[in-house]
C-alpha positions as CSV (number, residue, x, y, z in Angstrom):
1,M,0.1,0.0,0.1
2,F,2.7,2.7,1.1
3,M,4.6,1.6,-2.3
4,K,1.6,2.4,-4.6
5,K,1.2,5.5,-2.8
6,Q,4.7,6.8,-2.9
7,I,4.4,5.6,-6.9
8,F,1.3,7.7,-7.3
9,G,2.8,10.7,-5.7
10,M,6.0,10.3,-7.8
11,L,3.7,10.2,-10.9
12,C,1.6,13.1,-9.7
13,C,5.2,15.2,-9.5
14,V,6.2,14.0,-13.0
15,C,2.6,14.9,-14.6
16,I,2.6,18.7,-12.8
17,A,6.6,19.0,-14.1
18,F,5.8,18.1,-17.4
19,S,2.4,20.4,-17.5
20,G,4.6,23.2,-16.4
21,F,7.1,22.4,-18.7
22,S,4.6,22.3,-22.0
23,Q,2.8,25.3,-21.4
24,K,2.9,27.7,-24.1
25,Q,4.4,30.8,-23.9
26,I,3.2,33.8,-25.4
27,S,5.1,36.3,-27.5
28,R,5.8,39.5,-27.5
29,A,3.5,40.3,-30.1
30,E,0.5,38.3,-28.7
31,Y,1.0,40.3,-25.4
32,I,1.1,43.7,-26.8
33,E,-2.2,42.8,-28.7
34,Q,-3.7,40.9,-25.7
35,Y,-3.1,44.2,-23.1
36,A,-2.9,47.2,-25.3
37,D,-6.3,48.5,-24.4
38,M,-5.6,47.9,-20.9
39,A,-2.4,50.6,-21.2
40,I,-5.0,52.8,-23.3
41,T,-7.4,53.4,-20.8
42,E,-4.6,54.0,-18.0
43,M,-3.7,56.7,-20.4
44,L,-6.4,58.2,-20.8
45,R,-7.2,57.8,-17.0
46,T,-3.7,58.8,-15.7
47,G,-1.6,60.7,-18.4
48,I,0.9,57.8,-18.2
49,P,1.7,57.1,-21.7
50,A,0.4,53.7,-23.1
51,S,3.9,52.7,-24.8
52,I,5.5,53.0,-21.3
53,T,2.9,51.1,-19.7
54,L,3.1,48.4,-22.2
55,A,7.0,48.3,-22.5
56,Q,7.3,48.2,-18.8
57,A,5.0,45.0,-18.7
58,C,7.0,43.4,-21.7
59,L,10.3,43.7,-19.8
60,E,8.9,43.3,-16.1
61,S,6.7,40.3,-17.1
62,A,9.0,38.9,-19.6
63,N,5.8,39.3,-22.0
64,G,3.5,37.8,-19.4
65,N,5.4,34.5,-19.2
66,S,7.5,35.2,-15.8
67,D,6.5,33.2,-12.5
68,L,5.5,36.6,-11.1
69,A,3.1,37.1,-14.0
70,L,1.8,34.1,-14.0
71,V,1.5,33.4,-10.4
72,A,0.7,36.3,-8.7
73,L,-0.5,38.6,-12.0
74,N,2.0,41.1,-11.2
75,H,3.3,42.6,-14.7
76,F,5.5,45.2,-13.3
77,G,7.5,43.8,-10.9
78,I,6.3,46.0,-8.0
79,K,7.3,45.2,-4.7
80,C,5.0,45.0,-1.3
81,H,6.6,47.8,0.2
82,S,5.1,49.3,3.6
83,S,1.6,50.4,2.3
84,W,0.3,47.3,0.6
85,T,-2.2,45.5,2.3
86,G,-3.2,42.8,0.0
87,K,-1.9,39.4,-0.9
88,K,1.9,38.4,-1.2
89,T,4.4,36.3,-2.6
90,Y,8.1,36.0,-1.9
91,K,11.0,35.6,-4.4
92,D,14.5,36.2,-4.7
93,D,15.4,39.5,-6.6
94,D,18.0,42.2,-6.0
95,A,17.9,40.7,-2.2
96,K,16.8,37.0,-1.4
97,N,12.9,36.3,-0.6
98,E,11.6,39.6,-1.4
99,C,7.8,40.4,-1.2
100,F,5.8,41.3,-4.2
101,R,2.2,42.3,-4.8
102,V,-0.1,39.4,-5.6
103,Y,-3.4,40.8,-7.6
104,S,-6.5,39.0,-8.6
105,S,-6.6,40.1,-11.9
106,V,-4.2,41.4,-14.6
107,Y,-5.9,44.7,-15.0
108,E,-5.9,45.1,-11.3
109,S,-1.8,45.1,-11.7
110,Y,-2.1,47.6,-14.8
111,K,-4.3,49.8,-12.8
112,D,-2.1,49.5,-9.5
113,H,1.3,50.2,-11.9
114,S,-0.6,53.8,-12.4
115,E,-1.4,54.6,-9.2
116,F,2.0,53.4,-8.0
117,L,3.6,56.1,-10.4
118,V,0.8,59.0,-9.8
119,N,1.0,58.8,-6.0
120,G,5.0,58.2,-5.5
121,R,6.5,61.5,-4.7
122,R,9.9,60.5,-6.8
123,Y,7.7,59.9,-9.6
124,A,5.9,63.4,-9.7
125,F,7.8,65.3,-12.6
126,L,7.1,62.8,-14.9
127,F,3.5,64.1,-15.0
128,E,4.8,67.4,-16.6
129,L,5.8,65.8,-19.7
130,S,3.8,65.0,-22.4
131,S,2.5,61.8,-22.8
132,T,3.5,61.2,-26.4
133,D,7.2,61.9,-25.3
134,Y,8.0,58.3,-24.5
135,K,11.8,58.9,-24.5
136,S,11.7,61.4,-21.6
137,W,9.2,59.3,-19.8
138,A,11.6,56.2,-20.0
139,Q,14.3,58.2,-19.0
140,G,12.3,59.7,-15.9
141,L,11.7,56.5,-14.5
142,Q,15.3,55.2,-14.7
143,K,16.4,58.7,-13.0
144,A,13.8,58.1,-10.4
145,G,14.9,54.5,-9.4
146,Y,12.0,52.6,-10.8
147,A,14.4,49.9,-11.4
148,T,18.4,49.3,-10.6
149,N,19.2,48.2,-14.2
150,P,21.6,51.1,-15.4
151,N,20.0,50.4,-19.3
152,Y,16.4,50.3,-18.1
153,A,15.6,53.5,-20.1
154,T,17.6,52.1,-23.4
155,H,15.2,48.8,-23.0
156,L,12.1,50.5,-22.6
157,I,12.9,53.1,-25.6
158,R,13.9,49.8,-27.7
159,I,10.7,47.7,-27.2
160,I,8.4,51.0,-27.9
161,E,10.6,51.7,-31.2
162,E,10.8,47.8,-32.4
163,N,7.1,47.3,-31.4
164,K,5.8,50.7,-32.8
165,L,4.3,51.3,-29.3
166,Y,4.2,54.7,-29.8
167,M,1.2,54.6,-31.8
168,Y,-1.0,53.5,-28.8
169,D,-0.1,57.1,-27.5
170,Q,-2.1,58.4,-29.9
171,P,-5.3,56.1,-29.5
172,E,-7.6,58.0,-32.1
173,K,-5.0,57.5,-34.8
174,Y,-4.3,54.3,-34.1
175,A,-8.0,53.2,-34.1
176,I,-8.5,55.0,-37.0
177,A,-5.3,53.4,-38.5
178,T,-6.2,50.0,-37.3
179,A,-9.9,49.9,-38.4
180,D,-8.7,50.9,-41.8
181,T,-6.3,48.1,-41.9
182,K,-9.1,45.3,-40.8
183,A,-11.6,46.9,-43.5
184,K,-9.0,46.4,-46.4
185,T,-8.2,43.3,-45.1
186,E,-11.6,41.9,-45.1
187,S,-12.3,43.6,-48.6
188,T,-9.1,42.7,-50.5
189,S,-9.9,43.2,-54.3
190,K,-13.9,43.0,-53.6
191,F,-14.5,46.2,-54.9
192,K,-12.7,45.9,-58.7
193,F,-15.6,44.9,-60.4
194,T,-15.3,44.1,-63.9
195,R,-19.2,44.0,-64.6
196,Q,-21.8,47.3,-64.3
197,P,-23.6,48.0,-61.6
198,L,-26.7,46.5,-60.7
199,A,-29.4,48.9,-62.0
200,K,-32.6,46.5,-61.9
201,A,-33.1,46.5,-58.5
202,P,-37.0,46.9,-58.0
203,A,-38.6,49.2,-56.0
204,P,-38.9,48.6,-52.1
205,T,-42.2,47.4,-50.7
206,V,-41.9,48.5,-47.2
207,L,-40.5,51.4,-45.5
208,P,-37.1,51.6,-44.4
209,P,-36.3,51.0,-40.5
210,N,-37.2,54.3,-38.2
211,I,-34.2,54.0,-35.8
212,S,-35.5,57.3,-34.0
213,H,-38.6,55.3,-32.8
214,L,-36.9,52.2,-31.4
215,S,-37.7,51.6,-27.8
216,P,-34.5,50.5,-25.7
217,I,-33.8,46.8,-25.2
218,E,-31.9,47.5,-22.1
219,T,-29.6,50.0,-20.0
220,K,-25.9,49.3,-19.5
221,F,-23.8,51.9,-17.6
222,D,-26.7,54.5,-17.5
223,K,-27.1,54.3,-21.5
224,P,-30.0,53.3,-23.4
225,V,-29.2,50.3,-25.7
226,Y,-31.2,49.6,-29.1
227,E,-31.1,46.9,-31.3
228,N,-31.3,47.3,-35.2
229,N,-31.5,44.1,-37.4
230,K,-30.5,42.2,-34.5
231,T,-27.4,44.2,-33.6
232,K,-27.0,46.5,-30.8
233,F,-26.3,49.8,-31.0
234,V,-26.1,53.4,-28.7
235,I,-26.9,57.0,-29.6
236,L,-24.4,59.6,-28.9
237,Q,-25.3,62.2,-26.8
238,D,-23.9,65.8,-26.0
239,N,-20.5,65.9,-24.8
240,E,-20.2,62.1,-25.7
241,T,-17.2,60.5,-27.9
242,I,-16.1,57.4,-29.2
243,F,-13.7,57.1,-26.4
244,V,-16.5,57.6,-23.7
245,I,-18.3,54.5,-25.3
246,S,-15.4,52.4,-25.5
247,Q,-14.5,53.1,-21.9
248,K,-18.3,52.7,-20.6
249,F,-18.7,49.2,-22.7
250,G,-15.2,48.1,-22.5
251,I,-14.9,47.8,-26.3
252,P,-11.4,49.0,-28.0
253,V,-11.5,52.2,-29.9
254,W,-10.3,50.6,-33.0
255,K,-13.2,47.7,-32.9
256,L,-16.1,50.4,-32.7
257,F,-14.3,52.3,-35.8
258,Y,-14.5,48.8,-37.4
259,Y,-18.0,48.0,-36.3
260,N,-19.5,51.0,-37.6
261,D,-17.4,51.4,-40.8
262,F,-15.9,54.9,-40.0
263,V,-13.3,56.4,-41.8
264,P,-10.4,58.6,-41.3
265,G,-11.5,62.5,-40.7
266,Q,-15.1,61.2,-39.9
267,T,-17.0,63.4,-38.0
268,I,-19.3,61.2,-35.2
269,S,-21.2,63.7,-33.4
270,N,-24.5,64.1,-31.1
271,G,-27.6,61.9,-32.4
272,D,-25.2,59.6,-34.4
273,V,-25.7,55.6,-34.0
274,V,-22.7,53.8,-33.2
275,Y,-23.1,50.1,-33.2
276,I,-21.3,48.1,-30.4
277,E,-21.7,45.1,-32.1
278,K,-20.6,43.9,-35.8
279,K,-23.4,44.7,-38.3
280,K,-24.5,41.9,-40.5
281,N,-24.1,40.7,-43.9
282,Q,-27.4,41.9,-45.0
283,A,-31.0,43.2,-43.9
284,Q,-33.7,41.7,-42.3
285,K,-36.9,40.8,-44.1
286,P,-39.0,42.2,-45.3
287,H,-36.4,44.6,-46.5
288,F,-34.7,43.8,-49.6
289,T,-34.1,47.0,-51.4
290,H,-33.8,50.5,-50.6
291,T,-34.3,54.0,-52.7
292,I,-31.5,56.5,-52.0
293,Q,-32.5,59.7,-50.5
294,K,-30.9,63.2,-50.6
295,N,-27.9,63.0,-49.5
296,E,-27.8,59.7,-48.7
297,T,-24.4,57.2,-49.1
298,L,-23.7,53.5,-48.6
299,F,-22.2,54.6,-45.2
300,S,-25.4,56.2,-44.3
301,V,-27.6,53.1,-45.3
302,S,-25.2,50.6,-43.9
303,Q,-26.0,52.0,-40.7
304,L,-29.6,52.5,-41.2
305,Y,-30.3,49.0,-41.9
306,G,-27.0,47.5,-39.7
307,V,-25.5,46.0,-42.7
308,K,-21.7,46.1,-43.3
309,I,-21.0,48.6,-45.9
310,S,-18.4,45.8,-47.6
311,K,-21.6,43.7,-48.1
312,L,-23.8,46.1,-49.6
313,A,-20.9,47.3,-52.0
314,T,-20.7,43.7,-53.2
315,M,-24.4,43.3,-53.5
316,N,-24.6,46.2,-55.6
317,R,-21.5,45.8,-57.6
318,R,-20.1,49.4,-56.2
319,N,-17.6,50.7,-54.5
320,P,-18.1,51.5,-51.0
321,D,-17.6,55.4,-51.4
322,E,-19.4,55.6,-54.7
323,N,-22.0,58.3,-55.2
324,I,-25.3,57.2,-56.0
325,P,-28.0,59.1,-57.5
326,E,-30.9,60.0,-55.7
327,G,-33.7,57.6,-56.5
328,T,-31.6,54.8,-57.1
329,H,-33.0,51.4,-55.9
330,I,-30.0,49.6,-54.3
331,Y,-30.2,45.9,-52.8
332,V,-29.8,45.7,-49.1
333,R,-30.5,41.9,-48.9
334,K,-29.5,39.0,-51.3
335,N,-32.1,37.9,-54.0
336,L,-31.8,35.4,-56.8
337,I,-32.4,38.5,-59.2
338,M,-29.0,39.7,-58.5
339,F,-27.4,37.2,-60.2
340,E,-29.7,37.0,-63.7
């Protein structure tokens, strides 16, 4: 009996050892993609450059693969200090068996990192710097003694520049660029039509959706949420921006641009529809066609019916930014006549 227990115990240890050994590590690119939104959130909240936060996290946590990051969810190597009252873990660092903070979530680690800098007297001078001046921030962190490595600033700057993390310091430009890239990837070569635009779409038999008369299906974060074509959306109110919606609903800004087919330089203002889910490939029945009204575009039609602009363009063999004459009937839902 004793022998069986001993063998079983040895097998358990072997399994645990191999389980830990075979754990897949994530790459730096994967880490950045996963946690960039947290860094942007903290930048908007505190003014700490997102590039600095991400570079520090990459460096301190070995791209999220360090024991401290995996076991304690501590992505910035922050030690306990006398003010810490939360959970603790111990490991050798500059000295033997040093105390490190333990978090309940990765975001808690990111938030505490921000608070650590905001409330640290020796870091106060950093907040006089621009949030786009990542080099001065990196050099300032080293000067303030964030880490003992004499090349700490050099390491941070190299990570930022090699991975273009500085783009996260201007989230609006980054959001537009990312959404634009996603849209182009999705629609590569779709709009190089050799056939003429469809001109035989019949007149609609039903009126278009009346979004202004819809009732909310729920209220989230004190904001009414509506549904059109089985896709949730909100309406921008006074003093609201895409960034406000992003923060309220926890949706990355670039995704909101992508979901809504927004383009660089587009004005998004009070009363505009903002979808918080990906639009559909076609309109709901009984909507099959739509008649273009004065000043309407494929974009405005796509928002009206909750249909991706790329799908509308493909259905009608047109380009997304094409000017369509008033009175033209276009398809908003696939129909056999389209392929005749």
